[in-house]
C-alpha positions as CSV (number, residue, x, y, z in Angstrom):
1,M,-10.8,-0.6,11.6
2,R,-11.1,0.8,8.1
3,N,-9.2,4.0,7.3
4,N,-8.7,5.9,4.1
5,Y,-5.1,6.7,4.4
6,L,-5.0,8.3,1.0
7,S,-8.0,10.7,1.5
8,H,-5.6,13.7,1.1
9,L,-4.9,12.9,-2.5
10,P,-6.9,14.3,-5.4
11,P,-10.1,12.2,-5.8
12,D,-9.6,11.9,-9.6
13,R,-6.4,9.8,-9.2
14,V,-7.5,6.2,-9.1
15,A,-4.1,4.6,-9.8
16,F,-0.4,5.4,-9.3
17,N,2.8,4.1,-11.0
18,V,5.5,2.4,-8.9
19,E,7.5,5.6,-8.5
20,E,4.5,7.6,-7.2
21,T,3.5,4.7,-4.9
22,A,7.0,4.6,-3.5
23,E,6.9,8.4,-2.8
24,L,3.5,8.1,-1.2
25,L,4.6,5.3,1.1
26,G,8.1,6.7,1.8
27,L,9.7,3.6,0.3
28,C,12.1,3.0,-2.6
29,R,10.9,1.6,-5.9
30,G,12.7,-1.7,-5.3
31,T,10.6,-2.2,-2.1
32,I,7.4,-1.6,-4.0
33,H,8.4,-4.1,-6.6
34,K,9.2,-6.7,-3.8
35,L,5.8,-6.0,-2.2
36,I,4.1,-6.5,-5.6
37,S,6.1,-9.7,-6.3
38,S,5.2,-11.1,-2.8
39,G,1.5,-10.4,-3.3
40,A,1.4,-8.0,-0.4
41,L,0.5,-5.2,-2.7
42,S,-1.9,-5.7,-5.6
43,S,-1.2,-4.1,-9.0
44,Q,-2.5,-4.1,-12.5
45,R,-0.5,-4.3,-15.7
46,I,-1.6,-2.0,-18.5
47,G,0.6,-2.8,-21.5
48,R,4.1,-2.6,-20.1
49,A,3.1,-0.2,-17.3
50,R,2.3,-1.3,-13.8
51,R,-0.3,0.6,-11.8
52,I,-1.3,0.4,-8.2
53,T,-4.9,1.4,-7.6
54,R,-6.0,3.6,-4.7
55,H,-8.1,0.7,-3.4
56,A,-5.0,-1.6,-3.4
57,L,-2.9,1.0,-1.5
58,N,-5.7,1.4,1.1
59,A,-6.0,-2.4,1.5
60,Y,-2.2,-2.7,2.0
61,L,-2.1,0.1,4.5
62,N,-5.2,-1.3,6.4
63,E,-3.6,-4.7,6.6
64,N,-0.3,-3.3,7.9
65,A,-2.2,-1.3,10.5
66,R,-4.0,-4.5,11.7
67,Q,-0.7,-6.4,11.9
68,E,1.0,-3.6,13.8
69,I,-1.9,-3.4,16.3
70,A,-1.8,-7.2,16.8
71,R,2.0,-7.0,17.3
72,M,1.7,-4.2,19.9
73,T,-1.0,-6.1,21.7
74,L,1.1,-9.2,21.9
75,T,4.1,-7.2,23.1
76,R,2.1,-5.7,25.9
77,A,0.6,-9.0,27.0
78,N,4.1,-10.5,27.5
């Protein structure tokens, strides 16, 4: 199941800063930093700035969707 969760965003945006990513996902900046530190969300450093690509955001959202479906399936089976 592949989904482009960010298709509503302007196609010319290929990367977002931490604050923009937090706003897109409805999370706080600290949570985004934790996701990056844990490896759950990929990012790139450009100088001192950190950027999260559109591809990395979609990968993170797709993985979370897969995990949620698996959790729901297990819950129903029990």
